[in-house]
C-alpha positions as CSV (number, residue, x, y, z in Angstrom):
1,M,12.7,-6.3,-23.1
2,K,10.7,-8.6,-20.8
3,A,7.5,-7.4,-19.1
4,V,4.6,-9.0,-17.3
5,R,1.2,-8.0,-18.6
6,L,-2.3,-8.7,-17.4
7,H,-4.4,-10.0,-20.3
8,G,-7.5,-10.7,-18.3
9,P,-8.7,-12.2,-15.0
10,R,-6.0,-14.6,-13.8
11,D,-4.2,-14.3,-17.1
12,L,-0.7,-12.9,-16.4
13,R,1.9,-13.5,-19.1
14,V,5.6,-12.7,-19.6
15,D,5.7,-10.8,-22.8
16,A,8.4,-9.2,-25.0
17,L,8.0,-5.4,-25.5
18,N,10.0,-2.7,-27.2
19,E,12.4,-0.5,-25.2
20,P,10.8,2.7,-24.1
21,G,13.2,5.1,-25.8
22,Q,14.6,8.3,-24.3
23,P,12.9,10.4,-21.6
24,G,11.3,13.8,-22.5
25,T,11.4,17.0,-20.5
26,G,10.9,16.4,-16.8
27,D,11.1,12.6,-17.1
28,V,13.7,10.0,-16.4
29,L,14.4,6.5,-17.8
30,L,14.4,3.9,-15.1
31,R,16.0,0.5,-15.0
32,V,13.4,-1.1,-12.7
33,G,15.0,-2.9,-9.8
34,A,12.2,-4.5,-7.8
35,V,8.4,-4.5,-7.6
36,G,6.2,-5.5,-4.7
37,I,2.9,-7.4,-5.1
38,C,0.1,-5.3,-3.5
39,G,-3.3,-6.3,-2.4
40,S,-4.8,-4.0,-5.1
41,D,-2.7,-5.9,-7.7
42,L,-4.4,-9.1,-6.5
43,H,-7.8,-7.5,-7.0
44,M,-6.9,-6.6,-10.6
45,V,-5.5,-10.1,-11.3
46,L,-8.5,-11.8,-9.8
47,D,-11.2,-9.7,-11.2
48,G,-9.7,-7.9,-14.2
49,R,-10.6,-4.6,-12.6
50,I,-10.0,-2.4,-9.5
51,G,-13.2,-0.8,-8.3
52,D,-15.0,0.5,-11.4
53,T,-11.7,0.7,-13.5
54,V,-11.8,-2.2,-15.9
55,F,-8.9,-3.6,-18.0
56,T,-9.9,-3.7,-21.7
57,S,-6.5,-4.5,-23.2
58,P,-3.2,-6.1,-21.9
59,L,-1.4,-3.9,-19.4
60,V,1.9,-4.1,-17.5
61,I,0.9,-4.0,-13.9
62,G,2.9,-3.3,-10.7
63,H,2.9,0.0,-8.8
64,E,5.1,-0.6,-5.7
65,F,8.6,-0.1,-7.2
66,M,12.1,1.3,-7.2
67,G,14.9,1.4,-9.7
68,T,18.0,3.1,-11.0
69,I,18.0,6.2,-13.3
70,T,19.8,5.5,-16.6
71,A,18.9,8.7,-18.5
72,V,17.6,12.1,-17.4
73,G,15.3,14.3,-19.5
74,E,15.8,18.1,-19.6
75,G,14.8,19.8,-16.3
76,A,13.9,16.6,-14.5
77,L,13.4,17.3,-10.8
78,D,12.6,14.8,-8.0
79,G,9.6,15.0,-5.7
80,S,11.4,17.5,-3.5
81,Q,12.3,19.7,-6.5
82,R,16.0,18.7,-6.6
83,P,17.8,17.8,-9.9
84,L,17.9,14.1,-10.7
85,R,21.0,12.4,-12.1
86,V,22.0,9.2,-13.8
87,G,22.9,6.4,-11.3
88,Q,20.5,7.5,-8.6
89,R,18.4,4.8,-6.9
90,V,14.9,6.0,-6.5
91,A,11.6,4.9,-5.1
92,V,8.7,6.0,-7.3
93,D,5.3,7.3,-6.2
94,P,2.9,5.7,-8.6
95,S,0.3,8.4,-8.6
96,T,0.6,11.5,-10.8
97,P,-2.0,14.2,-10.0
98,C,-2.7,16.9,-12.5
99,G,-1.6,19.6,-10.0
100,H,-4.0,22.2,-11.3
101,C,-7.6,21.2,-10.5
102,E,-9.6,22.4,-7.6
103,I,-8.9,19.2,-5.6
104,C,-5.2,19.4,-6.1
105,E,-5.2,23.1,-5.3
106,R,-7.0,22.4,-2.0
107,G,-4.2,20.0,-1.0
108,Y,-5.7,16.6,-1.9
109,P,-3.6,15.4,-4.8
110,N,-4.4,11.7,-3.8
111,L,-8.1,12.5,-4.7
112,C,-7.3,14.2,-8.1
113,P,-10.0,13.2,-10.6
114,N,-7.5,13.8,-13.5
115,H,-4.6,11.7,-12.1
116,T,-2.8,8.8,-13.7
117,F,-1.4,5.8,-11.8
118,Y,1.4,3.5,-12.9
119,G,0.0,0.0,-13.1
120,V,-3.7,0.9,-13.2
121,Y,-5.4,0.9,-16.6
122,P,-4.5,2.5,-19.0
123,T,-1.1,3.5,-17.6
124,P,1.6,0.8,-17.8
125,G,3.2,-0.2,-14.5
126,A,6.6,-1.4,-13.3
127,L,6.8,-5.2,-14.1
128,Q,9.1,-4.4,-17.0
129,E,12.8,-4.1,-17.3
130,C,12.8,-0.4,-18.2
131,M,10.3,2.4,-18.1
132,I,10.0,6.2,-18.4
133,V,8.6,7.9,-15.2
134,H,8.0,11.5,-14.2
135,G,10.9,13.0,-12.3
136,Q,8.5,14.5,-9.8
137,N,7.4,11.0,-8.8
138,C,11.0,10.0,-7.9
139,F,12.5,10.0,-4.4
140,P,16.2,9.2,-4.1
141,I,16.9,6.5,-1.5
142,P,20.2,5.7,0.3
143,D,22.2,2.5,0.0
144,S,21.0,1.5,3.5
145,I,17.6,0.8,2.0
146,G,17.7,-2.3,-0.1
147,D,15.7,-2.8,-3.3
148,G,12.9,-4.8,-1.6
149,A,12.6,-2.3,1.2
150,G,12.6,0.4,-1.5
151,T,9.4,-1.0,-3.0
152,L,7.8,-1.0,0.5
153,L,8.2,2.7,0.9
154,E,5.0,3.0,-1.1
155,T,3.2,0.6,1.3
156,L,4.6,2.5,4.3
157,G,3.3,5.8,2.7
158,V,-0.2,4.3,2.4
159,A,0.0,3.3,6.1
160,I,1.3,6.8,7.2
161,H,-1.6,8.5,5.4
162,A,-4.1,6.1,7.1
163,V,-2.7,6.9,10.5
164,D,-2.8,10.6,9.7
165,L,-6.5,10.3,9.0
166,G,-7.0,8.5,12.3
167,K,-5.6,11.5,14.1
168,L,-4.0,9.3,16.8
169,R,-3.1,10.9,20.1
170,V,-0.7,9.6,22.8
171,A,-2.1,6.8,24.9
172,E,-5.1,6.2,22.8
173,T,-6.2,2.6,22.0
174,V,-6.3,1.2,18.5
175,A,-7.7,-1.9,16.7
176,V,-6.4,-3.1,13.4
177,I,-8.3,-5.6,11.3
178,G,-6.1,-7.2,8.7
179,C,-2.3,-7.8,9.3
180,G,-1.2,-7.8,5.7
181,P,1.7,-5.4,4.9
182,V,-0.4,-2.2,5.2
183,G,-2.1,-3.4,8.4
184,M,1.2,-4.4,9.9
185,L,2.7,-1.0,9.2
186,I,-0.3,0.7,10.7
187,V,0.3,-1.4,13.8
188,K,3.9,-0.3,14.0
189,L,3.1,3.4,13.3
190,A,0.3,3.4,15.9
191,L,2.8,2.2,18.5
192,L,5.4,4.7,17.4
193,A,2.8,7.4,17.7
194,G,2.3,6.5,21.4
195,S,-0.8,4.3,21.3
196,S,-1.1,2.5,24.7
197,V,-2.3,-0.7,23.1
198,V,-3.0,-2.0,19.6
199,Y,-5.4,-5.0,19.2
200,A,-4.8,-6.7,15.8
201,F,-6.7,-9.5,14.1
202,D,-6.0,-11.6,11.0
203,K,-7.1,-14.9,9.5
204,F,-3.6,-16.3,8.9
205,P,-1.5,-17.5,11.9
206,W,1.8,-16.4,10.5
207,R,0.5,-12.8,10.2
208,V,-0.8,-13.0,13.8
209,E,2.6,-14.1,14.9
210,K,4.3,-11.3,13.1
211,A,1.9,-8.7,14.6
212,Q,2.7,-10.1,18.1
213,K,6.4,-9.7,17.4
214,W,5.9,-6.2,16.3
215,G,4.2,-5.3,19.6
216,A,0.5,-5.8,19.0
217,Q,-1.9,-7.8,21.1
218,A,-2.8,-10.0,18.1
219,Y,-5.4,-12.7,17.7
220,H,-6.4,-15.2,15.1
221,A,-9.8,-13.9,13.9
222,D,-11.3,-17.3,13.4
223,S,-10.2,-18.6,16.8
224,V,-11.6,-15.8,19.0
225,D,-14.6,-13.5,18.9
226,P,-12.8,-10.3,17.8
227,L,-15.5,-7.9,19.1
228,K,-15.8,-9.7,22.4
229,T,-12.1,-9.7,22.8
230,V,-11.8,-5.9,22.3
231,M,-14.8,-5.1,24.5
232,E,-13.6,-7.3,27.4
233,A,-10.2,-5.8,27.1
234,T,-11.5,-2.2,27.2
235,G,-14.2,-2.7,29.8
236,G,-17.0,-2.3,27.2
237,R,-15.7,1.1,26.0
238,G,-14.2,0.1,22.6
239,V,-11.1,1.6,21.0
240,D,-10.4,5.2,20.1
241,V,-9.5,4.4,16.5
242,A,-10.3,1.3,14.5
243,F,-8.6,0.6,11.2
244,E,-10.0,-1.8,8.6
245,A,-7.0,-2.9,6.5
246,G,-8.1,-6.3,5.4
247,W,-10.8,-8.0,3.4
248,A,-13.3,-5.1,3.6
249,D,-16.5,-7.1,3.8
250,E,-18.1,-7.8,7.2
251,S,-14.8,-6.6,8.7
252,V,-16.0,-3.0,8.1
253,Q,-18.9,-3.5,10.4
254,L,-16.7,-5.3,12.9
255,A,-14.3,-2.4,13.0
256,A,-17.2,0.0,13.5
257,D,-18.5,-2.2,16.4
258,M,-15.0,-2.0,18.0
259,A,-14.9,1.8,18.0
260,R,-16.0,3.7,21.0
261,C,-18.8,6.2,21.0
262,G,-17.4,9.3,19.3
263,G,-14.4,7.3,18.0
264,R,-12.8,7.2,14.6
265,L,-13.1,4.6,11.9
266,V,-10.5,4.5,9.0
267,L,-11.3,2.3,6.1
268,V,-8.2,1.2,4.1
269,G,-9.1,-2.2,2.6
270,I,-10.6,-2.5,-0.9
271,P,-13.7,-4.8,-1.2
272,G,-13.7,-7.2,-4.1
273,D,-17.3,-6.4,-5.0
274,D,-16.9,-2.6,-4.6
275,R,-19.6,-2.4,-1.9
276,L,-19.5,-1.0,1.6
277,Y,-21.0,-3.1,4.4
278,L,-21.9,-1.0,7.4
279,R,-25.1,-0.6,9.4
280,H,-26.2,3.0,9.4
281,S,-27.4,2.7,13.0
282,T,-24.0,1.8,14.3
283,A,-22.2,4.8,12.8
284,R,-25.1,7.2,13.6
285,R,-25.7,6.2,17.2
286,K,-22.0,6.1,18.0
287,G,-21.4,9.4,16.2
288,L,-18.4,7.9,14.4
289,T,-16.0,9.9,12.3
290,I,-15.4,7.8,9.2
291,R,-12.5,8.4,7.0
292,M,-11.9,6.6,3.7
293,S,-8.2,6.3,3.0
294,R,-7.0,6.6,-0.5
295,R,-3.3,6.2,-1.3
296,M,-1.2,9.0,0.3
297,K,-0.2,12.6,0.3
298,H,3.6,13.3,-0.2
299,T,4.5,10.7,2.4
300,Y,7.7,9.4,0.8
301,P,10.1,11.7,2.6
302,R,8.6,10.7,6.0
303,A,8.7,7.0,4.9
304,I,12.4,7.3,3.9
305,R,13.3,8.9,7.2
306,L,11.5,6.1,9.2
307,A,13.3,3.4,7.1
308,T,16.7,5.0,7.5
309,S,16.3,5.8,11.2
310,G,15.8,2.1,12.1
311,A,12.4,2.7,13.5
312,M,10.8,0.6,10.7
313,D,12.3,-2.7,9.5
314,L,10.7,-3.0,6.1
315,D,12.9,-6.0,5.2
316,D,11.1,-8.0,8.0
317,L,7.9,-7.9,6.0
318,I,9.5,-9.6,2.9
319,S,8.6,-13.2,2.8
320,E,10.1,-14.1,-0.6
321,T,11.9,-12.5,-3.6
322,V,11.6,-14.0,-7.1
323,P,12.8,-13.1,-10.6
324,L,10.5,-11.4,-13.2
325,D,10.0,-14.7,-15.1
326,Q,8.3,-16.2,-12.0
327,A,5.9,-13.3,-11.4
328,P,2.8,-15.2,-12.6
329,T,3.6,-18.0,-10.2
330,A,4.2,-15.6,-7.4
331,F,0.9,-13.9,-8.0
332,D,-0.8,-17.2,-7.9
333,K,0.9,-18.1,-4.6
334,N,-0.2,-14.8,-3.1
335,L,-3.8,-15.2,-4.4
336,R,-3.9,-18.6,-2.6
337,Y,-2.3,-17.1,0.5
338,E,0.2,-20.0,0.8
339,A,1.5,-20.4,4.4
340,G,4.1,-17.7,5.2
341,V,3.2,-15.3,2.4
342,Q,3.4,-11.7,3.7
343,K,5.0,-9.6,1.0
344,I,6.4,-11.0,-2.2
345,I,9.0,-9.0,-4.1
346,I,9.6,-9.4,-7.8
347,K,13.3,-8.8,-8.6
348,V,13.2,-7.3,-12.1
349,T,16.9,-6.4,-12.9
């Protein structure tokens, strides 16, 4: 079967791999339908690592994915503890916590130190025609959710978790730095949660336009002074909650500067150099509550309900769909942020 593997920084290749075989107890065999390109994937392709996790051998990448079950192992249950069956279309949570450590027992499976993650070394990901996944990671999706939107349920789950950490209240004000897919979904969720206004900033004009269409007061970050814009709009108060969902360099300090005294700062973006840039005095003197957002906590059911209710148009984020053979070219296009790139979907089968 065909698969796309990362052999080193900027070295993606379409390879031939053996079929995965039959699923064991609790697992299912999946015919992968579609995979989304995520910002964390771009970090891995660009640097050959994500944070301090380094690739030391070729690995199939891709963790935003959905597919159709073609075989079911004994006792395989989905993420809501319901039996899985052949023919079901499912979205897949890429993270598998151990479920038994202190952190999992305390209700933080997204922080499990013993977890595995599809598409992050050394666990193969979804840019392959077939793969075996744990049943507990699968969430059946209705026909009303297309394959591309099915991959974006993972992205939406990340955004839901970030908004949960921000503890938004009705009529509060919000700033979002970075209008990529996660940032855009945070914008929409903040408005759905009752925020009175969302100020959004990005470096790419097509993303700014999209954020404006989705209801944000959005600005091109290189055409205005983002901090001055927020402070003038709020009478010098700042916003209740600031989300950094972009390039995670000086933008972290910018988000902290935008937050009001006693406000909340939620950091979602991943810095390429694995460093946090924030003046201690800003956070200390404002008494900021700072939350570091990592992945999600059982948000797929909520994401599916949002997508099926019509409250969230995930298809509107998809800028292009390409076949598996063109995945290396698609990653290169995304790394260069060609005009119009928002979310590229790889159609696998």
